[in-house]
N, C-alpha and C positions, 0 to 999 in steps of 0.2 A: 128383138130390140126393146129396150126398156122404155117405158113411158114415165117411169119414176125418176125423180131428180136424184142425182148422186151428190149428196151434200159434202161440203168442206166444213171446216170449223167455222169459217166466216159466214157461210150461208145457212147453217143448221139452226133449227129452233134453239132458243137459249138453253132449255133444259137438256138438250142432247149434246151440247158443246163439251161438257166435262168428260163424257164418255169418249167422244172422238179424240180429245186430247190424250186421254189414257191409252187408247188404241194406237195413236201415233207414237207415243212413247214406247209401248210394248213391241210394236212391229216395225217401227221406222217409217210407217206409212199408214194411212187410213184405208183399210180394205174397202173396195167399192161396195161390197155388200153392207158394210157398216154405214157407209155414206147413204145408202138407200134406206136402211133401217132407221137412220136418224130422223127421217120424216116424222116418225112417231116417238116422242120422248118416252112413252110408256113401254114400247117394244125395246128400244135400245137400252133403257134403264133396267128392264127385267133381264135382258140378255147379259149385260155386264155383271150383274149380281151373280147369276148362276155361273157365268164364265169364270169368275174369280174363285168361286167355291170349287168348281171342277178342277182347276189347276192347283188348288191347295189340298186336294184329297190324297188318297192313298196310292193312286196309280202313278206310274212313271209317265213322263211326257211321251215316250214311245208307245206305251199302252193307251194313253189318251188319244194319240193320233190314230192308233189302230181302230179304236171305237169311232172316232169322228169320221175317218175315211170310210169305214164300213157303213155308217149311217148315211153319209152323203151318197154313196153308191145305191144303197137300198131305197133311198128317197129320190133318186135320180136328179140330184142337184149338180149340174155340170160345173158351176162356179166352185162349189165346195169340194168337189172331187179333185179339181186341179189344185186348189189351195192346200188341201190336206195331203195330197200326194207330195207336194213340195215339202211340207212340214214333216211328214212321216219319214221321208228320206233324210232330212236334216237331223231328225231325232234318232237315226240309226237303224230304222227298219230296212231289211234287205230289199233290193230292187225286186227280187222274185216274190217276196211276201207282199209288197205293195202292188205288184202286177196281179197277183192272185186276188187280192181284195178288189181291185178295180174291175176284175172279170167275174166278180160274184162268188169267188171260191174262198175257202179258209186258207190262211197263211200256213206255212210249214211249221213255224215255231209253235210249240204246244200251247203256251199261255196266250200268245196273240190269237191263235186259232180259237181258243175258248172264249176270249173276249169278243172276237168278231162274230162267232156263232151265236153267242148269247144275245148280243145287241140286235143282230139281224133277225133272230127268232122273236125277240120282244116286239120289234116293229111289225113283222109279218103276222104275229098272233095277237097284235094289239094289247100286249101286256099279259096275255093269258098263258103264262109259262106253266108247264107242268113239272112234276118232281124230276123227271128224266132230264129236262132242260137245265134245271138248277143243279142237279147232281153232277152232270157233265162239267159244269163250270167249277164246282167245288173240287172235283177230282183232279182238276188241272192245277190245284194249289191255291185257289182263292178262298175267301171267307164269305160267310153269309152276308155280312154288312156290305161287302163289295158287290153282291148281286144288286143291292139297292143303289149303291153308288153308280153302277152302270146306268141306272135310270136317270140320275142327275146329268150324266154326260149326254144321254139320249135326249133329255129335255133341252139342253143347250144347243145341241145340233139340230133338233127339230125346228127351233126358232130360226137358225140360219138357213137350213135347207128349205123350209117353206118360204121364208122371206126371199131367198134367192130364186126359187121357182116362180114366185109372184112378180118380183121386181126385175128379174133378168139383168143384173148388173154386168157391165163389160168386164172381161177378165184382164187383170193387170199384166203388164209385160213380163214381170218376173215369173209368172205362172203359165205363160203361153206354151212352154215345152210340155206341159202336163194336161193339155186339153183332153177332155173325155166326152164321148157321146153316149147318151143313154141307149 
């Protein structure tokens, strides 16, 4: 149970309010994790900046959700696993590929497997990727700049995963079907 306040637009610090308004507009709700992050205008402001860059990059939304779901599982953030499960399915990932990621395995789709494997390896190796790690990603049809773009997605998800693990926000009703246990 969280001891951190889950802010609304009305209760949030003044500098956090614009971010919460933007998230409300993007998702139709303010995710509880963002409400908890809003306690720190520095954290929520940094998060929204990188979040916008990630979603304006070269990866499709399905590829981004593959990365975000893999990162949530690897970082054992139960809130983020449920949230990104819902979004991954919405973006067209197969139920089998989503289930594979939730169970710590690579999805069947070649490119999604390469994305999932690279980001999981980057977390586990603390960024110390070797040529084999990078080459497997490139052989799946990605470019060198996208190796580094994976790090931007990883940075965005690390913010939410760690914030979720610290603040333990309650899971919203729309994501209850996707509860996950580490």
